[in-house]
NUVODREN-861848 format. One record per residue (C-alpha): residue in one letter; x, y, z. Coordinates in steps of 0.2 Angstrom, whole numbers, plus 5000, padded with zeros to 4 digits. Layout:
N
<pt r="A" east="X" north="Y" up="Z"/>
...
***
This chain:
281
<pt r="M" east="4995" north="4879" up="4949"/>
<pt r="S" east="5012" north="4872" up="4947"/>
<pt r="V" east="5024" north="4885" up="4939"/>
<pt r="Y" east="5042" north="4883" up="4933"/>
<pt r="L" east="5051" north="4899" up="4940"/>
<pt r="N" east="5068" north="4905" up="4941"/>
<pt r="N" east="5075" north="4917" up="4955"/>
<pt r="K" east="5066" north="4932" up="4950"/>
<pt r="T" east="5048" north="4932" up="4946"/>
<pt r="V" east="5032" north="4939" up="4952"/>
<pt r="F" east="5025" north="4923" up="4958"/>
<pt r="M" east="5026" north="4924" up="4977"/>
<pt r="D" east="5027" north="4909" up="4989"/>
<pt r="Q" east="5015" north="4907" up="5003"/>
<pt r="Q" east="5028" north="4908" up="5016"/>
<pt r="R" east="5037" north="4923" up="5010"/>
<pt r="T" east="5036" north="4939" up="5022"/>
<pt r="A" east="5032" north="4956" up="5018"/>
<pt r="W" east="5051" north="4961" up="5022"/>
<pt r="Q" east="5058" north="4948" up="5010"/>
<pt r="T" east="5046" north="4954" up="4996"/>
<pt r="V" east="5051" north="4972" up="4999"/>
<pt r="K" east="5069" north="4966" up="4998"/>
<pt r="R" east="5065" north="4957" up="4982"/>
<pt r="F" east="5058" north="4973" up="4975"/>
<pt r="L" east="5073" north="4984" up="4979"/>
<pt r="T" east="5084" north="4971" up="4968"/>
<pt r="Y" east="5075" north="4979" up="4952"/>
<pt r="V" east="5078" north="4996" up="4957"/>
<pt r="L" east="5097" north="4996" up="4961"/>
<pt r="D" east="5101" north="5006" up="4946"/>
<pt r="L" east="5087" north="5019" up="4953"/>
<pt r="K" east="5094" north="5020" up="4970"/>
<pt r="T" east="5096" north="5040" up="4967"/>
<pt r="T" east="5078" north="5042" up="4962"/>
<pt r="L" east="5073" north="5031" up="4976"/>
<pt r="F" east="5083" north="5041" up="4988"/>
<pt r="L" east="5076" north="5057" up="4983"/>
<pt r="G" east="5059" north="5049" up="4985"/>
<pt r="V" east="5062" north="5044" up="5003"/>
<pt r="V" east="5070" north="5061" up="5007"/>
<pt r="A" east="5055" north="5069" up="4999"/>
<pt r="M" east="5043" north="5058" up="5010"/>
<pt r="L" east="5052" north="5061" up="5026"/>
<pt r="G" east="5051" north="5080" up="5023"/>
<pt r="Y" east="5033" north="5078" up="5019"/>
<pt r="G" east="5029" north="5070" up="5036"/>
<pt r="M" east="5040" north="5082" up="5045"/>
<pt r="V" east="5032" north="5097" up="5038"/>
<pt r="D" east="5015" north="5090" up="5043"/>
<pt r="A" east="5020" north="5088" up="5061"/>
<pt r="T" east="5029" north="5105" up="5061"/>
<pt r="L" east="5014" north="5113" up="5055"/>
<pt r="L" east="5002" north="5104" up="5068"/>
<pt r="N" east="5014" north="5109" up="5082"/>
<pt r="I" east="5017" north="5127" up="5077"/>
<pt r="L" east="4998" north="5131" up="5077"/>
<pt r="Q" east="4997" north="5126" up="5095"/>
<pt r="P" east="5000" north="5144" up="5102"/>
<pt r="L" east="4985" north="5149" up="5091"/>
<pt r="V" east="4973" north="5135" up="5097"/>
<pt r="D" east="4979" north="5137" up="5116"/>
<pt r="D" east="4980" north="5157" up="5117"/>
<pt r="G" east="4969" north="5163" up="5102"/>
<pt r="F" east="4971" north="5179" up="5094"/>
<pt r="N" east="4975" north="5192" up="5107"/>
<pt r="A" east="4989" north="5205" up="5111"/>
<pt r="E" east="5001" north="5193" up="5117"/>
<pt r="T" east="5002" north="5183" up="5101"/>
<pt r="S" east="5002" north="5199" up="5089"/>
<pt r="E" east="5020" north="5199" up="5086"/>
<pt r="F" east="5019" north="5179" up="5083"/>
<pt r="L" east="5005" north="5182" up="5070"/>
<pt r="K" east="5016" north="5195" up="5060"/>
<pt r="W" east="5027" north="5181" up="5054"/>
<pt r="M" east="5014" north="5167" up="5054"/>
<pt r="P" east="5007" north="5170" up="5036"/>
<pt r="L" east="5026" north="5169" up="5029"/>
<pt r="F" east="5030" north="5155" up="5040"/>
<pt r="V" east="5013" north="5145" up="5034"/>
<pt r="V" east="5014" north="5149" up="5015"/>
<pt r="G" east="5033" north="5144" up="5016"/>
<pt r="M" east="5029" north="5128" up="5024"/>
<pt r="V" east="5014" north="5123" up="5014"/>
<pt r="C" east="5025" north="5127" up="4998"/>
<pt r="L" east="5039" north="5115" up="5005"/>
<pt r="R" east="5025" north="5102" up="5008"/>
<pt r="G" east="5019" north="5103" up="4990"/>
<pt r="L" east="5036" north="5102" up="4984"/>
<pt r="A" east="5039" north="5086" up="4993"/>
<pt r="S" east="5023" north="5079" up="4989"/>
<pt r="F" east="5028" north="5081" up="4970"/>
<pt r="A" east="5045" north="5075" up="4972"/>
<pt r="S" east="5040" north="5060" up="4981"/>
<pt r="S" east="5024" north="5056" up="4971"/>
<pt r="Y" east="5036" north="5057" up="4954"/>
<pt r="C" east="5050" north="5048" up="4961"/>
<pt r="M" east="5040" north="5034" up="4967"/>
<pt r="A" east="5029" north="5033" up="4951"/>
<pt r="K" east="5045" north="5032" up="4941"/>
<pt r="V" east="5052" north="5019" up="4952"/>
<pt r="G" east="5035" north="5009" up="4952"/>
<pt r="N" east="5032" north="5010" up="4933"/>
<pt r="T" east="5051" north="5004" up="4930"/>
<pt r="V" east="5048" north="4989" up="4940"/>
<pt r="V" east="5032" north="4985" up="4932"/>
<pt r="M" east="5040" north="4986" up="4915"/>
<pt r="R" east="5054" north="4976" up="4920"/>
<pt r="L" east="5044" north="4962" up="4929"/>
<pt r="Q" east="5033" north="4961" up="4913"/>
<pt r="R" east="5049" north="4960" up="4902"/>
<pt r="E" east="5056" north="4947" up="4913"/>
<pt r="L" east="5041" north="4935" up="4915"/>
<pt r="F" east="5037" north="4937" up="4896"/>
<pt r="D" east="5055" north="4931" up="4892"/>
<pt r="H" east="5054" north="4917" up="4905"/>
<pt r="L" east="5037" north="4911" up="4898"/>
<pt r="M" east="5045" north="4910" up="4881"/>
<pt r="H" east="5058" north="4897" up="4887"/>
<pt r="L" east="5044" north="4886" up="4896"/>
<pt r="P" east="5041" north="4869" up="4889"/>
<pt r="V" east="5025" north="4864" up="4879"/>
<pt r="S" east="5018" north="4853" up="4893"/>
<pt r="F" east="5017" north="4868" up="4904"/>
<pt r="F" east="5006" north="4878" up="4893"/>
<pt r="D" east="4996" north="4862" up="4890"/>
<pt r="K" east="4991" north="4863" up="4908"/>
<pt r="T" east="4990" north="4881" up="4911"/>
<pt r="P" east="4976" north="4891" up="4903"/>
<pt r="S" east="4982" north="4906" up="4893"/>
<pt r="G" east="4971" north="4918" up="4902"/>
<pt r="E" east="4980" north="4915" up="4918"/>
<pt r="L" east="4997" north="4918" up="4911"/>
<pt r="V" east="4991" north="4935" up="4902"/>
<pt r="S" east="4983" north="4940" up="4920"/>
<pt r="K" east="5000" north="4936" up="4928"/>
<pt r="I" east="5009" north="4947" up="4915"/>
<pt r="I" east="4996" north="4962" up="4915"/>
<pt r="Y" east="4988" north="4961" up="4933"/>
<pt r="D" east="5000" north="4953" up="4945"/>
<pt r="S" east="5016" north="4963" up="4941"/>
<pt r="T" east="5007" north="4979" up="4942"/>
<pt r="Q" east="4999" north="4974" up="4959"/>
<pt r="V" east="5016" north="4968" up="4966"/>
<pt r="S" east="5025" north="4985" up="4962"/>
<pt r="G" east="5010" north="4995" up="4967"/>
<pt r="A" east="5010" north="4986" up="4983"/>
<pt r="A" east="5028" north="4989" up="4987"/>
<pt r="S" east="5027" north="5007" up="4982"/>
<pt r="K" east="5011" north="5011" up="4993"/>
<pt r="S" east="5021" north="5002" up="5007"/>
<pt r="M" east="5036" north="5012" up="5005"/>
<pt r="V" east="5025" north="5028" up="5005"/>
<pt r="N" east="5016" north="5023" up="5021"/>
<pt r="I" east="5032" north="5018" up="5030"/>
<pt r="F" east="5043" north="5034" up="5027"/>
<pt r="R" east="5029" north="5048" up="5025"/>
<pt r="S" east="5018" north="5042" up="5039"/>
<pt r="G" east="5033" north="5037" up="5050"/>
<pt r="A" east="5041" north="5053" up="5049"/>
<pt r="F" east="5024" north="5061" up="5054"/>
<pt r="I" east="5023" north="5050" up="5068"/>
<pt r="L" east="5041" north="5053" up="5074"/>
<pt r="G" east="5039" north="5071" up="5073"/>
<pt r="L" east="5023" north="5070" up="5084"/>
<pt r="L" east="5030" north="5059" up="5096"/>
<pt r="I" east="5045" north="5070" up="5098"/>
<pt r="W" east="5034" north="5084" up="5102"/>
<pt r="M" east="5024" north="5074" up="5114"/>
<pt r="F" east="5039" north="5069" up="5123"/>
<pt r="Y" east="5044" north="5087" up="5124"/>
<pt r="Q" east="5029" north="5093" up="5132"/>
<pt r="S" east="5027" north="5079" up="5144"/>
<pt r="W" east="5037" north="5063" up="5143"/>
<pt r="Q" east="5027" north="5054" up="5158"/>
<pt r="L" east="5010" north="5055" up="5149"/>
<pt r="S" east="5017" north="5052" up="5132"/>
<pt r="I" east="5026" north="5035" up="5138"/>
<pt r="V" east="5008" north="5029" up="5142"/>
<pt r="L" east="5004" north="5029" up="5123"/>
<pt r="L" east="5019" north="5018" up="5120"/>
<pt r="F" east="5010" north="5003" up="5128"/>
<pt r="I" east="4998" north="5002" up="5114"/>
<pt r="A" east="5012" north="4999" up="5101"/>
<pt r="P" east="5013" north="4980" up="5104"/>
<pt r="V" east="4994" north="4979" up="5102"/>
<pt r="V" east="4994" north="4989" up="5086"/>
<pt r="G" east="5009" north="4979" up="5080"/>
<pt r="I" east="4998" north="4963" up="5083"/>
<pt r="I" east="4984" north="4970" up="5074"/>
<pt r="V" east="4995" north="4975" up="5059"/>
<pt r="N" east="5003" north="4958" up="5058"/>
<pt r="V" east="4987" north="4949" up="5058"/>
<pt r="V" east="4980" north="4960" up="5046"/>
<pt r="S" east="4996" north="4960" up="5034"/>
<pt r="R" east="4993" north="4940" up="5034"/>
<pt r="R" east="4975" north="4942" up="5030"/>
<pt r="F" east="4979" north="4955" up="5015"/>
<pt r="R" east="4992" north="4942" up="5007"/>
<pt r="V" east="4980" north="4927" up="5007"/>
<pt r="I" east="4966" north="4938" up="5000"/>
<pt r="S" east="4978" north="4946" up="4987"/>
<pt r="R" east="4984" north="4929" up="4981"/>
<pt r="R" east="4965" north="4924" up="4979"/>
<pt r="L" east="4962" north="4940" up="4969"/>
<pt r="Q" east="4977" north="4936" up="4958"/>
<pt r="Q" east="4970" north="4919" up="4955"/>
<pt r="A" east="4952" north="4926" up="4952"/>
<pt r="M" east="4958" north="4939" up="4939"/>
<pt r="G" east="4967" north="4925" up="4929"/>
<pt r="N" east="4951" north="4914" up="4930"/>
<pt r="V" east="4941" north="4929" up="4923"/>
<pt r="S" east="4955" north="4932" up="4909"/>
<pt r="S" east="4954" north="4913" up="4904"/>
<pt r="T" east="4934" north="4913" up="4905"/>
<pt r="A" east="4933" north="4928" up="4893"/>
<pt r="Q" east="4946" north="4922" up="4882"/>
<pt r="Q" east="4938" north="4905" up="4880"/>
<pt r="M" east="4922" north="4913" up="4876"/>
<pt r="L" east="4930" north="4924" up="4863"/>
<pt r="H" east="4940" north="4911" up="4854"/>
<pt r="G" east="4925" north="4899" up="4854"/>
<pt r="Q" east="4912" north="4912" up="4849"/>
<pt r="K" east="4906" north="4903" up="4834"/>
<pt r="D" east="4904" north="4887" up="4845"/>
<pt r="V" east="4893" north="4897" up="4857"/>
<pt r="L" east="4882" north="4903" up="4843"/>
<pt r="M" east="4881" north="4886" up="4834"/>
<pt r="F" east="4876" north="4876" up="4851"/>
<pt r="A" east="4866" north="4890" up="4859"/>
<pt r="G" east="4879" north="4891" up="4874"/>
<pt r="H" east="4875" north="4909" up="4879"/>
<pt r="E" east="4867" north="4905" up="4896"/>
<pt r="T" east="4881" north="4892" up="4900"/>
<pt r="E" east="4895" north="4905" up="4896"/>
<pt r="R" east="4885" north="4919" up="4906"/>
<pt r="K" east="4884" north="4908" up="4921"/>
<pt r="R" east="4903" north="4903" up="4920"/>
<pt r="F" east="4908" north="4922" up="4919"/>
<pt r="G" east="4895" north="4927" up="4932"/>
<pt r="T" east="4903" north="4915" up="4945"/>
<pt r="V" east="4921" north="4919" up="4943"/>
<pt r="T" east="4917" north="4938" up="4943"/>
<pt r="N" east="4906" north="4936" up="4959"/>
<pt r="H" east="4922" north="4928" up="4966"/>
<pt r="I" east="4931" north="4943" up="4963"/>
<pt r="R" east="4918" north="4954" up="4971"/>
<pt r="Q" east="4918" north="4943" up="4987"/>
<pt r="Q" east="4937" north="4944" up="4989"/>
<pt r="Q" east="4937" north="4963" up="4987"/>
<pt r="M" east="4923" north="4965" up="4999"/>
<pt r="K" east="4934" north="4954" up="5011"/>
<pt r="M" east="4949" north="4965" up="5008"/>
<pt r="A" east="4938" north="4981" up="5012"/>
<pt r="T" east="4930" north="4972" up="5027"/>
<pt r="T" east="4947" north="4968" up="5033"/>
<pt r="R" east="4955" north="4986" up="5031"/>
<pt r="A" east="4939" north="4994" up="5040"/>
<pt r="A" east="4939" north="4982" up="5054"/>
<pt r="S" east="4958" north="4985" up="5057"/>
<pt r="N" east="4957" north="5004" up="5056"/>
<pt r="A" east="4943" north="5003" up="5069"/>
<pt r="L" east="4953" north="4991" up="5080"/>
<pt r="V" east="4967" north="5003" up="5080"/>
<pt r="Q" east="4957" north="5018" up="5084"/>
<pt r="I" east="4948" north="5009" up="5099"/>
<pt r="V" east="4964" north="5003" up="5106"/>
<pt r="A" east="4972" north="5022" up="5104"/>
<pt r="S" east="4955" north="5028" up="5113"/>
<pt r="F" east="4960" north="5017" up="5127"/>
<pt r="A" east="4977" north="5024" up="5128"/>
<pt r="L" east="4970" north="5043" up="5127"/>
<pt r="G" east="4958" north="5039" up="5140"/>
<pt r="V" east="4972" north="5034" up="5152"/>
<pt r="V" east="4982" north="5049" up="5147"/>
<pt r="L" east="4967" north="5061" up="5151"/>
<pt r="Y" east="4964" north="5053" up="5167"/>
<pt r="L" east="4982" north="5054" up="5174"/>
<pt r="A" east="4981" north="5071" up="5167"/>
<pt r="S" east="4967" north="5076" up="5179"/>
<pt r="F" east="4977" north="5074" up="5194"/>
***
């Protein structure tokens, strides 16, 4: 579908990379940089608290509850409660800030797209079903901002957690830890392939949602014709076809996500096996 676009719309070109999409997303939140900064700091704090809790519990796992750890255990309750409270505060702050940023982006995308559509020529509306345009305003704008928000949460929160664990691993044994870094290129390749696959499926889902809106709108507007010419079965088949297409795309998305998780875990298991083998000497 050919669409008249300005420099800032929610329609994404097929060659656009994920980083370009994120940079474009950031142009909508320049005046919210304080909120975004606080959200990023909170996400980093959340990840570091998780890593700290995991590392500080190692003495209990290794040595158990005995006389040697009694002094350590006296202060442990206060430490754990304090860290969990800090984790909860960071979780609330990051969720609130990212929700504010995401909802603001949705509002601005919808307003901008609505304003843009009002200035398009009549020929554009003659060629484009109104249901698809409604889907662009309601569904696509929400998906774009939601995907960007989730990506930022995963990057900063999970990134801080992984960084904390890596620091602790290298502190314990840099020789063994360096083996795990060899899986990074393989994981990067998997993530790159999966990301491309997700973008393809997401575009198909956006188009399918437009088809659902268009089909439903045509039936509702032409309800009298459906009753007059007994077109119930025809409309039912049309709607069934487009909804089944959505189901197929959603299953492809779920299959890709599940397969990528399994592949990453398998690759990580090989690296862990090498570490355990080397540690046995």
